[in-house]
N, C-alpha and C positions, 0 to 999 in steps of 0.2 A: 498526304500532307493536312494538319490539322487546319481548322480554321481560323486561328489569333496567327496563328504563323502567314498563312495566305493572306490574309487582310493586313497584316505588318509589308511583307512583300509586295504587294501592289501599291501601297501608299508609299512606299520609299521608290518607287519606280515611277509613280510619277510625279514626285518631287523633282528626281534625277532630270526626266524629260521637260520639264520647264523649263530649259535654259535650248531645249530645240527650236523651231523654225517660227518666226513671230506668227501669231495672233491662231494657229493651227493647234485644235484640239487633238490631243495626245493621250488613252487609251491604254493602260496594261491587262488585261484577258485573266481569268484563273487557268494555274496549268492543264494543260489536256484540250484548252478550247479548239477543236476542229472548224476551220473558216467552210461554210456552206455554199455562201453566194454574197454577189458584189454588184448594183445597180448603181450608175451614175449618172445623173441630169444632169448637165453641163452648167443651165441656168433654167431653174424653174420655182414654182412656188412650192412651200411647205405649209399646214395650217397644225402649229404643233398646238397638241393639246395642255389648255393649263387648267383643268379645272374636271370634277366627274362630270358624269353624265346625267343630265335632268331633261326631262319631258320628251326624250330621244334627241337631245340636243349633246354634242361634246364642246364646250366654250373653248376655244382656241384664238391664236394669236399668229397674224400671217408673217412669214418670212422669206426674203426671196435671195436666190445664190445657187451657189452648187451644191446641189443632194446628193449623198451617201448615205445607200439603204446596206447594209448588210448584217448578213445571220451568221451564227455558229452555234456548235453542238456540244455539247459535254454529256461522256458516260458519267455512270456513276449517281453515289448521294449525295444530298446536300439541297437545301431548300430553295426556292427561288428567292427569297429575302439574302439568303447566305451567299447567293452568286453576284446579288444587285448592288448588296452594300458597298463591299471595297469599290466598285466603279462608281457610286454615288461619292464618296470621299474623297476619288480622284478628282470629280469634277469640279467639286467644293476647292480642293488643294488650288485649283488654279483659276477660282473665283468666278465660279458659274454661280449663278443664282437658282436654288432647287425652286419649281413654279409649282410642280403636281409629284405627291409620291403617293401612291395608294398600291393595295391591295385589290385582288379582282371583286370583290362586292363592294369595299368601299369604292373604286372607280363607278361602279355602274354596271360590274358584270357583263352580261350579254352585251348589250346597250352600249355599253362604254366601248369594247372591242370592234363590235361591227360599226359604231361612229368614228374610227381611227385609221391611220394607214397600217396596213399589216402586209409586211411580204406575202403571198402566197404558199400555201401546201406543195412541197415538203419542204421547200426551203426554209420555214418559217412553221411551229407547229405551238397551237395553241390553246391549252384545255381551259373552259370558260370558268371553271373553278380555284384556278392553281395558274396567277400571273400575277405577276408586278409590275406597275409602271411608272416612270420616272420621266419629265423633262425639266430644261433648265434652259436658262440662255444666258447670253456674254456680249454687248456690244455690236449685237446686230445678227451674233451667233445663234444657232440653237442645237438644243442636242436630246432627243429621247431614245431611251434604254425599255425595252418588253424582254421580260425573263417569264416563260412559261414552261411546266414539265407536261413528258408525254410519255407517258409507264417510267421506263428507269434513264431518260434522256431528258436533258433539260436543252432550252434553245432561247438565246442570244438574239435580240435584233436589237440592232442602232440605226437610226437615223439621224445625221448630222447635215447642218448645211452652215455652209462658209461665204460669205460674200465673195463676190467674184478675185477680190486683190488678195485672200486670204490663201494660202498653201493648204491642200488636200489634206485630213487628218490623218494623223498614223496611230495605228493599233497595233500591239506587240503583243505575243504572249508572253504571260509572266516566268520568267528562269533567271536565274542566276548565271550572266553572262550572256554573251548571243547567241539567241536561238536559230534552228536553221527556219528557212522556209516552208510552212506546210502548204502542199497542193490545196486548191477546191473541191471537193468532192461530193456527190450530189446524195442527196439522203437515199435508201432503197428504197424503190416503190414498194414492194413486199412487207417490208417493216412498216410504212406508214398503214397501208390498207391493214396489217394485222392490229395496229392501235386506234385506229379511227373511223376502219370499216368504210373508207371513203379517202379519193386522190384528186389532185387536180393533174390533170396532165401538163405538166409547165414545159414540155415542147415541141409543141404541135404548132405546125403551121399551115394556114389557109392561105390560099390563091386572094393577090387581092380584089376587095369588092365581092368575093367571091365565098358559098359554104362549103369547093371542093378542100379537100386537106391535100397540099404539096407532095407532092412526088420527094420520097428520098427514104431513109430510116430512120425509124422514132423507137428509141430506146425503151420510151414509156411503153409501147404498145407491144415491143416483145416480151420485158419483164410482165408487163399486163398478161399476156398469151398463156407467160407458165406459169405466172401463179391460177391462171383458172387450170391449167392443167391439173396445176399439183394438188389442187385443190375442188377436188368436184362435187365437194356440200354447198357449195356456192353459185348462182348465178350473179348477172351484171349488169350493172345498170349505167347507161351512160347520158349524162344531163348534161346540154348544152346551154350555157349564159351568155349573156349579154351584156354590152354596156345601157345608158339610158336613151341612146340618138335614137328616137322613133318611136312607134306607139307600140305598145306591148305586146299586142296581138300580130303586127309586126316581126317584132323580135323575139316570139316565142316561135311563130316560123324560123326561122332563122339558127337562132338556136335548135331548135330539133333537127333540122336538115344539117346542122353542123355533126349533132352526135351520132346522126347515119353515115355521115362519110367515114367518119371513124369505124363505125361498128363496120362498113364495110371494107378496111383496109385491116383489121383486126384478122376479118376470115379469111378475105384472101392473100393476103403478105404473111401471117403470122399464125395461120391455121387454126384460130379460136373457134369454140362449135357456135355455129350460128343459133340455136333454140336452145343457148343460155345466155342470151344479150339482148339485152333492150334499150329503146331509145327513149328520149325526151327532151321537153324544151322549156328551159322555165322563163327564158326571157330575160328581163331585168330584174326579177323578184327578189333577187339571194344575192346581192352585192358581196362581195370580200373585199372591198376599198372603196374609197368615195369616187362619186361619177363627177367631181365637180372641178378636176386634174386629170391631165391627160395620162397620167400615171395609172391614176386610180380607175380609169375606164378602161386601158388597156390590161389592167388585171383580171375586170371582172370579165373579159372576153376570153373565156374558157372551155374547155369540156372535163367534168367531172366523172371520175368511175368510182361508183358505189355499190358496194358489196349486200346480196341481198340472199336471205335461206334459202334451198334448196328445197 
């Protein structure tokens, strides 16, 4: 579908949705947008970026309420701006004031990306050189949209904050007539590794207050073992990460022991080759989200798989 027609459809759809539930932000995504993840905080705080990164800090404005974090992916061509522009138009049509609208370099590149909240990979993939960010606000409500590309796939992240009394945001695929619901499907780990060379293992669960991996079946470990078996030219480094609670020395030890626990499970339960797997602990030195709120600290507590050339 030509971009001009896609933009027109999106704006028309947004106008039609304005008669919906009072106060709720309602968005129409481009055709083919496939839901990947949704994370909801019933009542929390979100620091909405309102300016480019300056001196390792991203100017922000505090919003409190129901926080929804959603991600989608789209296959095919189209620049990040071509995807974002119709979404920006919908927000403006609903009376939102755009506070920040910038491309990667103008936002601050690497510093901005790691100074803002981003849903962890593989649910959201961000190329430091190819992303576009927008933030907007209206009557105590906030919306941020991040669009990036990884290979031939585009990823969209939308974070909304609604006051408790306002209905949840409504997001619909752009189509003429009513479209069927799309199931949320995780991104294949192999694709993430092929594109980025590393991936966060998002389904791991550790025993409370422990470095021991909880018993159970983990799809990420099964896919990781299969990837290693199919790609003998690679070795694997498992890197543990923590939040900033405690000293770096303590966290380095904790993160390494968690990575070791994952290695042992890969070998024992999924048949991975021990000689091809190494572990390391980074502690809190490589955050992927802010450590200033519970959601960010939870995202930073993770184990990441990194490919190494054999």
